Backbone bond lengths (Angstrom), bond angles and torsions (degrees), N, CA, C in turn:
res aa  C-N    CA-C-N  psi(-1)  N-CA   C-N-CA  omega(-1)  CA-C   N-CA-C  phi
1 X - - - 1.441 - - 1.591 106.08 -
2 X 1.267 118.41 141.92 1.456 126.00 174.23 1.551 109.58 -63.79
3 X 1.350 113.57 143.70 1.484 113.95 -178.41 1.590 109.74 -115.81
4 X 1.283 109.42 158.38 1.565 117.31 173.78 1.518 111.92 -150.29
5 X 1.343 115.58 150.91 1.464 117.04 170.38 1.511 107.80 -107.78
6 X 1.285 119.16 135.76 1.467 124.48 -174.74 1.513 103.89 -120.27
7 X 1.328 115.35 133.32 1.461 122.16 177.12 1.489 107.95 -120.89
8 X 1.414 114.40 128.39 1.432 120.15 175.80 1.540 108.29 -81.84
9 X 1.352 115.14 124.94 1.471 119.02 179.30 1.584 106.23 -94.13
10 X 1.272 117.24 -70.03 1.490 122.86 173.98 1.498 108.98 -173.02
11 X 1.411 113.91 146.61 1.464 119.64 173.40 1.519 114.27 63.18
12 X 1.353 114.49 -100.19 1.445 119.12 175.57 1.541 112.40 -117.23
13 X 1.354 116.00 13.98 1.440 125.19 -174.56 1.557 110.66 -95.06
14 X 1.340 114.24 125.68 1.515 120.42 -180.00 1.518 108.46 -142.20
15 X 1.319 113.42 150.13 1.462 120.88 163.28 1.560 109.46 -108.72
16 X 1.343 112.67 132.10 1.470 118.21 174.53 1.500 109.79 -115.56
17 X 1.271 119.46 119.19 1.473 123.89 -178.14 1.557 105.49 -105.02
18 X 1.304 115.64 107.87 1.442 121.59 176.40 1.475 108.97 -95.03
19 X 1.317 120.84 -173.98 1.410 124.82 -174.68 1.571 111.33 -53.84
20 X 1.316 114.97 -43.15 1.497 118.85 -172.87 1.541 115.55 -127.53
21 X 1.369 115.27 6.60 1.461 119.14 -173.74 1.529 114.98 -137.47
22 X 1.267 116.05 156.79 1.505 119.60 164.60 1.534 106.57 -116.76
23 X 1.315 113.85 127.09 1.399 119.69 172.82 1.528 109.87 -114.65
24 X 1.310 115.90 129.95 1.482 122.20 179.77 1.518 109.41 -118.13
25 X 1.331 114.13 120.06 1.540 120.57 -174.31 1.527 110.62 -110.79
26 X 1.337 116.87 130.40 1.421 125.96 163.09 1.523 113.09 49.72
27 X 1.364 116.03 49.63 1.471 120.21 175.82 1.508 110.52 -74.20
28 X 1.358 115.56 128.76 1.427 115.51 165.69 1.529 116.40 -127.98
29 X 1.328 114.85 -26.32 1.426 119.28 169.15 1.502 108.56 -162.50
30 X 1.284 115.38 163.92 1.507 123.35 178.30 1.514 110.08 -131.15
31 X 1.323 118.27 101.75 1.484 115.98 177.91 1.531 109.26 -70.55
32 X 1.339 111.90 133.03 1.500 115.70 -172.70 1.519 101.11 -124.46
33 X 1.283 117.06 125.16 1.497 122.90 178.02 1.521 111.26 -134.62
34 X 1.320 115.20 -157.42 1.495 120.19 177.47 1.465 106.72 -68.35
35 X 1.334 120.55 -33.10 1.454 119.59 -171.25 1.522 114.92 -62.99
36 X 1.305 115.81 -34.47 1.468 114.18 -172.49 1.581 106.74 -155.99
37 X 1.305 116.18 153.74 1.477 122.15 172.62 1.537 110.69 -86.44
38 X 1.319 118.19 161.87 1.465 118.99 -179.20 1.533 112.00 -65.69
39 X 1.320 114.85 126.40 1.517 120.12 172.33 1.451 111.23 -65.73
40 X 1.320 117.88 -36.25 1.425 124.00 -173.56 1.508 112.55 -101.30
41 X 1.349 116.00 40.61 1.457 119.05 178.03 1.576 107.06 -77.06
42 X 1.334 116.71 163.79 1.416 117.89 -179.39 1.473 110.73 -64.76
43 X 1.382 121.69 -30.37 1.437 122.19 174.85 1.506 111.73 -63.68
44 X 1.248 120.53 -42.35 1.497 125.32 -176.33 1.559 107.40 -70.17
45 X 1.375 115.73 -41.72 1.440 117.92 -175.55 1.538 109.72 -67.09
46 X 1.334 116.56 -33.66 1.499 123.54 179.19 1.508 109.11 -58.16
47 X 1.338 117.34 -36.45 1.439 123.06 -175.70 1.488 116.07 -79.53
48 X 1.301 116.96 -22.52 1.497 120.96 -174.87 1.456 115.48 -69.04
49 X 1.348 117.46 145.65 1.411 121.13 174.02 1.451 112.91 -118.51
50 X 1.368 114.64 146.01 1.507 120.05 -179.59 1.545 113.52 52.86
51 X 1.362 110.27 62.52 1.524 116.79 -174.29 1.584 107.93 -97.85
52 X 1.354 109.36 134.11 1.429 116.91 -179.17 1.575 103.41 -126.85
53 X 1.297 113.61 122.61 1.505 120.80 -176.24 1.522 109.33 -108.80
54 X 1.290 119.95 118.91 1.479 127.04 -173.45 1.481 108.40 -111.64
55 X 1.374 115.58 136.47 1.404 121.53 171.51 1.549 109.49 -133.03
56 X 1.316 118.39 117.56 1.446 120.23 -168.62 1.541 113.72 -78.50
57 X 1.312 117.41 -20.50 1.523 120.02 176.20 1.520 107.42 -171.96
58 X 1.335 113.21 176.38 1.430 121.84 -169.46 1.539 114.95 -85.76
59 X 1.347 122.05 -7.09 1.351 123.85 174.76 1.532 114.52 -49.03
60 X 1.376 117.36 136.44 1.469 117.28 -174.73 1.521 113.92 -60.83
61 X 1.307 121.06 -20.19 1.436 122.20 177.19 1.512 116.09 -87.32
62 X 1.382 114.03 7.46 1.438 120.90 179.06 1.515 111.33 -129.51
63 X 1.319 117.35 -24.03 1.475 123.56 -176.24 1.529 112.32 -136.12
64 X 1.272 109.47 127.37 1.541 117.56 174.05 1.592 108.01 -128.40
65 X 1.366 115.87 123.42 1.393 117.24 -175.46 1.504 112.07 -62.23
66 X 1.256 120.84 -10.49 1.441 126.91 177.33 1.556 111.01 -56.08
67 X 1.382 114.71 -28.52 1.441 116.46 178.27 1.416 115.98 -61.22
68 X 1.422 117.75 -27.50 1.422 122.85 179.13 1.580 110.75 -66.34
69 X 1.255 117.08 -22.33 1.445 121.00 178.57 1.546 112.19 -75.20
70 X 1.292 118.44 -22.13 1.457 121.56 -177.03 1.453 113.01 -53.61
71 X 1.379 117.55 -30.25 1.454 117.92 -175.09 1.568 111.62 -72.12
72 X 1.328 117.22 -5.34 1.507 119.93 171.34 1.510 108.20 -65.33
73 X 1.337 117.97 -31.81 1.395 121.80 -173.14 1.581 112.42 -94.93
74 X 1.328 114.47 -21.16 1.434 122.45 -171.73 1.498 109.93 -152.59
75 X 1.396 116.38 110.53 1.551 116.17 -174.98 1.538 110.39 -89.73
76 X 1.381 113.92 20.92 1.443 121.97 -179.44 1.450 113.27 -104.80
77 X 1.421 117.49 24.54 1.439 120.14 -174.19 1.556 113.52 -104.47
78 X 1.332 113.56 134.75 1.453 117.12 174.42 1.548 104.99 -110.54
79 X 1.361 117.23 137.61 1.522 118.83 177.09 1.535 105.75 -108.97
80 X 1.317 112.88 134.12 1.449 122.48 179.27 1.588 105.91 -120.46
81 X 1.304 114.77 106.02 1.501 117.77 -165.01 1.547 106.63 -123.80
82 X 1.286 112.16 145.78 1.507 120.10 171.97 1.576 105.63 -60.83
83 X 1.298 111.89 146.59 1.545 114.11 -178.69 1.497 114.04 -72.63
84 X 1.310 120.01 -3.07 1.547 120.94 175.37 1.553 109.13 -86.93
85 X 1.393 117.88 -5.39 1.389 116.87 178.76 1.572 110.92 -87.43
86 X 1.275 115.41 132.78 1.448 122.00 -179.87 1.508 112.37 -104.07
87 X 1.357 116.85 132.36 1.514 120.22 -178.10 1.537 102.45 -125.32
88 X 1.352 110.37 154.99 1.512 118.11 177.58 1.484 112.96 -66.05
89 X 1.374 116.15 -35.29 1.426 119.13 -178.03 1.571 111.48 -121.50
90 X 1.317 119.16 155.63 1.448 117.98 169.91 1.507 105.39 -114.37
91 X 1.314 115.72 116.85 1.479 123.75 -176.80 1.478 107.34 -109.09
92 X 1.352 117.63 167.31 1.459 124.64 178.78 1.560 110.35 -66.55
93 X 1.341 115.69 -27.43 1.505 116.90 -176.33 1.529 110.52 -100.03
94 X 1.386 117.24 17.22 1.475 121.34 171.03 1.505 105.72 -105.34
95 X 1.395 119.70 121.81 1.407 123.45 -175.97 1.573 105.50 -122.87
96 X 1.294 115.05 120.43 1.495 119.96 -177.95 1.498 108.25 -102.23
97 X 1.374 117.52 132.63 1.472 120.58 179.56 1.488 113.11 -129.20
98 X 1.354 116.69 146.88 1.411 122.47 176.99 1.538 106.64 -120.66
99 X 1.321 114.16 166.78 1.503 118.97 -179.22 1.482 111.92 -47.25
100 X 1.277 119.79 132.40 1.491 124.54 173.86 1.575 109.17 94.93
101 X 1.268 121.16 -17.37 1.447 125.60 179.26 1.545 111.72 -67.23
102 X 1.280 119.04 137.95 1.479 121.83 168.82 1.537 111.50 -139.46
103 X 1.319 111.67 140.26 1.437 122.54 -175.19 1.459 114.28 -140.08
104 X 1.259 121.73 146.72 1.513 125.39 168.68 1.495 111.08 -109.25
105 X 1.278 118.51 116.22 1.451 125.23 178.15 1.549 107.66 -100.10
106 X 1.282 119.17 97.84 1.472 124.84 -172.22 1.567 107.11 54.40
107 X 1.372 116.76 -100.60 1.478 113.69 -175.17 1.564 108.62 -118.41
108 X 1.353 115.28 24.66 1.432 119.90 -179.75 1.586 107.03 -115.83
109 X 1.275 118.91 116.02 1.471 125.70 176.75 1.460 111.35 -92.56
110 X 1.246 122.15 129.40 1.461 128.86 -178.53 1.489 109.54 -128.51
111 X 1.348 119.10 128.64 1.451 120.58 165.50 1.524 110.70 -125.18
112 X 1.373 115.48 136.61 1.440 118.99 -178.74 1.549 107.57 -94.51
113 X 1.336 113.62 122.07 1.507 121.98 169.65 1.473 107.31 -99.76
114 X 1.348 114.49 173.11 1.436 119.21 -172.28 1.547 114.66 -82.84
115 X 1.309 113.90 -173.89 1.491 119.45 177.39 1.452 106.15 -141.66
116 X 1.362 115.00 162.28 1.470 123.69 170.91 1.564 111.56 -94.49
117 X 1.348 115.46 6.16 1.435 121.64 170.81 1.526 105.30 -130.60
118 X 1.337 123.01 -156.10 1.411 118.15 179.33 1.589 111.27 -78.92
119 X 1.304 114.48 164.35 1.448 116.08 176.44 1.546 116.72 82.23
120 X 1.236 115.40 -153.63 1.502 119.36 -168.47 1.601 110.03 -140.28
121 X 1.269 111.91 170.29 1.487 118.54 168.80 1.472 109.49 -117.45
122 X 1.310 120.13 157.85 1.436 123.52 -169.12 1.554 114.41 -116.12
123 X 1.284 116.29 131.30 1.516 123.85 173.16 1.528 103.96 -111.98
124 X 1.326 119.06 118.22 1.475 122.58 -177.71 1.517 108.50 -124.88
125 X 1.337 111.11 133.51 1.509 115.81 175.53 1.536 104.10 -118.43
126 X 1.349 114.40 121.82 1.452 123.40 -174.95 1.514 112.18 -150.90
127 X 1.349 115.84 134.70 1.509 116.32 174.58 1.518 114.66 48.12
128 X 1.378 115.28 41.17 1.473 119.46 174.72 1.557 112.39 77.90
129 X 1.330 117.90 4.70 1.526 119.40 178.43 1.513 112.70 -115.30
130 X 1.279 116.96 147.23 1.478 120.77 173.28 1.446 109.47 -111.81
131 X 1.322 119.69 122.34 1.434 126.91 -172.55 1.553 110.38 -122.27
132 X 1.362 115.53 133.32 1.446 116.78 175.45 1.467 109.69 -123.74
133 X 1.350 113.11 129.06 1.531 119.52 173.51 1.526 106.98 -115.41
134 X 1.362 115.01 124.61 1.465 119.14 -170.42 1.526 114.59 -80.57
135 X 1.364 117.35 -12.60 1.476 116.89 -168.54 1.453 112.33 53.45
136 X 1.331 120.65 -123.36 1.470 120.20 176.97 1.588 112.28 -104.16
137 X 1.330 116.28 20.12 1.471 118.42 173.14 1.491 106.86 -67.56
138 X 1.419 113.89 119.08 1.487 116.22 178.59 1.506 105.77 -164.69
139 X 1.331 114.14 164.55 1.466 121.68 172.63 1.499 103.41 -84.87
140 X 1.327 115.09 93.63 1.508 119.49 -177.21 1.559 111.78 -84.04
141 X 1.351 115.46 77.65 1.429 119.33 -177.98 1.652 107.14 -89.93
142 X 1.297 115.80 95.91 1.402 123.46 177.92 1.556 108.68 -86.04
143 X 1.365 115.18 126.59 1.465 113.56 179.42 1.536 114.65 -64.73
144 X 1.363 115.72 -25.26 1.518 115.47 -174.81 1.550 109.06 -85.83
145 X 1.340 118.18 -4.81 1.539 119.05 177.05 1.466 109.47 -73.52
146 X 1.382 114.13 155.27 1.468 119.52 173.06 1.540 110.57 -68.27
147 X 1.292 113.70 159.44 1.548 121.28 177.58 1.519 105.66 -53.08
148 X 1.279 121.17 -39.52 1.453 122.12 -174.27 1.538 109.95 -69.12
149 X 1.326 115.52 -39.99 1.510 119.90 174.98 1.508 112.43 -63.28
150 X 1.269 112.92 -42.45 1.526 118.59 -179.39 1.437 111.31 -64.22
151 X 1.350 117.73 -44.17 1.542 119.87 177.74 1.455 110.58 -64.21
152 X 1.347 119.44 -38.65 1.522 121.03 178.44 1.477 110.14 -63.44
153 X 1.349 116.00 -43.92 1.532 120.93 -178.21 1.538 107.95 -61.80
154 X 1.278 116.32 -37.35 1.473 118.38 -179.97 1.539 113.77 -67.94
155 X 1.387 114.01 -48.89 1.437 116.92 -178.50 1.593 113.79 -66.01
156 X 1.299 114.08 -35.70 1.499 117.71 -179.97 1.561 106.18 -64.90
157 X 1.329 116.65 -48.90 1.511 117.99 -179.28 1.476 109.40 -57.35
158 X 1.290 120.63 -50.37 1.441 122.70 -173.95 1.552 112.83 -63.71
159 X 1.347 115.51 -29.65 1.433 118.51 176.89 1.534 111.19 -68.86
160 X 1.359 116.54 -37.89 1.487 118.67 176.84 1.506 109.86 -66.53
161 X 1.317 120.76 -40.64 1.445 122.12 -177.82 1.528 110.00 -63.43
162 X 1.349 115.75 -39.52 1.438 120.37 179.24 1.524 112.55 -56.42
163 X 1.393 117.76 -35.83 1.416 118.89 176.21 1.430 113.88 -75.24
164 X 1.402 120.53 -30.31 1.460 122.71 -177.82 1.498 111.29 -74.66
165 X 1.368 117.38 -18.65 1.444 122.42 -178.54 1.592 109.47 -52.28
166 X 1.316 118.13 -38.40 1.412 122.69 -176.21 1.491 113.83 -59.96
167 X 1.351 117.37 -13.14 1.507 120.34 -177.79 1.506 110.59 -93.67
168 X 1.328 121.28 -0.68 1.467 119.34 178.44 1.557 109.62 -60.99
169 X 1.320 119.72 146.16 1.525 123.16 -0.55 1.541 112.56 -85.90
170 X 1.290 115.71 144.11 1.474 123.62 176.78 1.538 107.97 -107.59
171 X 1.308 114.12 128.50 1.469 120.96 -177.03 1.539 114.47 -72.55
172 X 1.379 111.05 -61.14 1.479 120.43 -177.29 1.549 107.76 -120.90
173 X 1.328 113.00 127.62 1.476 117.91 174.76 1.497 112.68 -125.89
174 X 1.396 117.20 131.24 1.350 121.78 178.31 1.544 105.95 -105.14
175 X 1.428 118.36 128.23 1.433 116.53 -170.47 1.603 108.38 -145.21
176 X 1.335 116.86 142.26 1.499 119.05 -177.24 1.528 111.31 -64.43
177 X 1.342 110.83 137.52 1.491 120.58 171.37 1.560 103.39 -130.87
178 X 1.234 119.58 87.24 1.397 120.22 -164.63 1.546 114.14 -104.69
179 X 1.397 120.63 113.02 1.416 124.61 -172.82 1.550 112.85 -60.25
180 X 1.320 119.62 -20.30 1.362 121.05 -177.42 1.602 112.60 -68.80
181 X 1.319 115.38 -14.98 1.464 119.74 176.47 1.519 108.84 -84.19
182 X 1.294 120.87 7.12 1.427 124.90 175.10 1.623 109.15 55.83
183 X 1.341 114.35 -129.94 1.499 112.94 -174.72 1.456 113.67 -71.37
184 X 1.340 119.82 -4.57 1.432 121.53 178.71 1.510 111.29 -97.82
185 X 1.364 118.21 12.75 1.498 119.75 -176.67 1.492 114.20 -56.90
186 X 1.327 117.01 -29.77 1.506 119.60 -167.10 1.577 109.98 -98.21
187 X 1.309 120.67 -9.27 1.478 118.46 -165.38 1.522 111.25 -66.42
188 X 1.400 114.78 -40.84 1.414 116.04 178.80 1.532 114.64 -62.54
189 X 1.321 116.16 -43.54 1.454 123.29 178.69 1.523 110.58 -63.37
190 X 1.326 118.18 -42.36 1.444 123.95 179.98 1.551 108.29 -61.53
191 X 1.397 119.15 -48.61 1.401 121.00 -177.51 1.516 110.82 -64.50
192 X 1.341 114.79 -41.43 1.455 120.68 176.54 1.562 111.98 -55.84
193 X 1.302 116.54 -50.55 1.486 117.17 -174.63 1.517 112.69 -67.80
194 X 1.387 112.82 -36.65 1.483 114.28 -177.40 1.560 112.63 -68.71
195 X 1.331 113.73 -24.92 1.422 117.98 178.43 1.521 114.43 -92.51
196 X 1.364 115.62 -34.00 1.485 117.74 -173.67 1.516 111.69 -102.01
197 X 1.366 118.42 -26.34 1.453 121.72 -178.11 1.523 115.06 49.06
198 X 1.357 118.10 60.40 1.397 117.72 175.30 1.471 111.19 -67.76
199 X 1.331 120.21 156.09 1.459 124.36 177.88 1.546 111.44 -66.54
200 X 1.329 113.05 -36.08 1.536 116.53 171.55 1.501 108.90 -146.01
201 X 1.335 113.75 135.96 1.488 118.73 177.57 1.565 106.98 -104.41
202 X 1.342 116.57 134.75 1.428 123.72 175.80 1.460 111.89 -116.44
203 X 1.416 118.52 110.55 1.443 116.68 -178.15 1.508 112.59 -71.66
204 X 1.347 112.64 156.58 1.486 120.19 -176.61 1.537 110.91 -150.53
205 X 1.359 119.17 177.91 1.394 122.31 170.20 1.574 111.02 69.94
206 X 1.309 120.03 37.03 1.377 122.44 -177.66 1.533 113.77 -121.39
207 X 1.382 116.34 8.57 1.471 120.66 -179.83 1.510 112.21 58.22
208 X 1.419 111.64 -123.85 1.444 118.31 -178.13 1.541 111.55 -90.92
209 X 1.336 118.15 -6.25 1.476 119.82 -169.67 1.607 108.93 -87.33
210 X 1.393 115.55 70.25 1.425 118.71 -179.15 1.559 112.27 -64.10
211 X 1.341 117.14 -23.21 1.478 120.09 -174.41 1.557 107.60 -60.06
212 X 1.360 116.37 -32.84 1.455 116.81 -177.34 1.503 111.95 -57.99
213 X 1.376 119.79 -28.28 1.427 119.83 179.72 1.547 115.00 -66.31
214 X 1.350 113.92 -27.96 1.504 118.65 174.19 1.538 108.60 -72.35
215 X 1.366 120.04 -44.45 1.414 120.40 -178.82 1.574 108.30 -61.73
216 X 1.322 115.02 -41.78 1.489 119.29 179.39 1.468 112.32 -61.46
217 X 1.405 112.80 -45.16 1.504 115.83 179.66 1.546 115.14 -59.82
218 X 1.323 114.72 -33.90 1.471 120.60 175.86 1.479 110.50 -61.84
219 X 1.290 119.98 -42.02 1.504 122.84 179.64 1.542 109.42 -69.11
220 X 1.437 117.55 -41.23 1.414 120.38 177.83 1.518 116.55 -63.85
221 X 1.328 113.81 -36.10 1.457 121.50 -179.53 1.572 110.14 -60.31
222 X 1.329 117.81 -29.68 1.404 121.19 -178.67 1.487 112.40 -68.74
223 X 1.421 116.07 -27.78 1.371 119.23 175.54 1.588 114.84 -109.93
224 X 1.344 108.28 24.28 1.512 116.36 173.61 1.538 115.29 60.44
225 X 1.277 113.78 35.83 1.486 114.49 176.51 1.583 107.84 -104.70
226 X 1.298 115.14 128.08 1.500 115.24 179.19 1.466 110.17 -75.15
227 X 1.358 118.79 127.46 1.445 122.14 -171.14 1.525 103.49 -131.25
228 X 1.369 116.80 138.30 1.437 123.67 176.05 1.558 109.92 -75.91
229 X 1.351 116.89 140.08 1.457 119.04 167.28 1.528 106.47 -98.31
230 X 1.280 114.45 132.25 1.521 116.89 -178.11 1.603 103.58 -110.56
231 X 1.281 112.08 132.02 1.565 118.49 -179.76 1.464 111.18 -113.82
232 X 1.310 123.07 -30.19 1.478 121.60 -172.69 1.521 110.22 -165.79
233 X 1.357 116.12 154.44 1.446 118.08 176.42 1.550 111.59 -64.44
234 X 1.351 115.01 139.88 1.466 117.96 -178.31 1.501 111.04 100.25
235 X 1.333 116.97 -13.48 1.530 122.52 -176.59 1.523 110.89 -57.85
236 X 1.288 117.30 136.16 1.473 125.52 178.13 1.544 108.14 -96.26
237 X 1.313 116.38 132.35 1.499 120.78 175.95 1.572 103.39 -122.90
238 X 1.311 116.29 126.98 1.451 120.99 176.29 1.501 111.36 -91.38
239 X 1.249 116.94 127.38 1.468 120.70 172.39 1.541 109.33 -104.05
C-alpha cells in the first residue's frame, strides 16, 4: 500500500507528504507554542519539493493570502485555488478551479467537486493515492434553521455525495466535524463514510475543540471506519 505522512496544521489546514510531493490544504494560520515549531516556516518551505497549495474557498478560516508569499522561499510552488478567491496578480503558477473542472499538473490530477457553502472540494490523485478534501462541503444542519432550510441543506449535501461516489476507492478523506452543529456535528461525516468508505477519515473544521475528534471516532468505530484522533497542531498521522 502507498504511504503518506499527514500533518495537522489547524482547523481545516493540513500538509500531506506523499512519496514525491507536498500538498498543503486550506492553510489559514498555524498556532506555534512550546509544543511544536512551525511546520510551514520559511526554512521548511525552502526545503520542500513539488509543492501544491490548495485553498477550497475564500472564507478567512480556509484561505490566507499569506500563502502567496511562500514562493519567495521556494519557486517550485503551484497554487490551486477556488475560483471565488481573488488575487492581486494572475501568475502562471496560479490555477483557479470551479466545480466540475479537472486538470493534471505534471503528475498530479485534480478534480473540483462542489460544496454546500461557497467554493469547492478537492479530489487529488498523486503518487498512487486518492485524497479528498471537503472544504466546507458538509450536511449543515443548523437547529435554528426552518424545516424547509434543513431539508434543502440535506438534499443538496446528498446530491454532492452521489457525484463523489464515482471516485471510490478514496484513501484519505478530510471532512468537517463542526461542534457548532451541536448534536448534529457527526451526521455529515457519518453519511459521507457510509457512502464513500474512505480508508481513513480525518476530521477537520473544529477550531480548538480537539475533543470532538474523539467523540467522532467513537461513532465511526461502531461502523468500522478508521478515523484519526487529533490532539494538537503539528501532529503527525501516518497513512
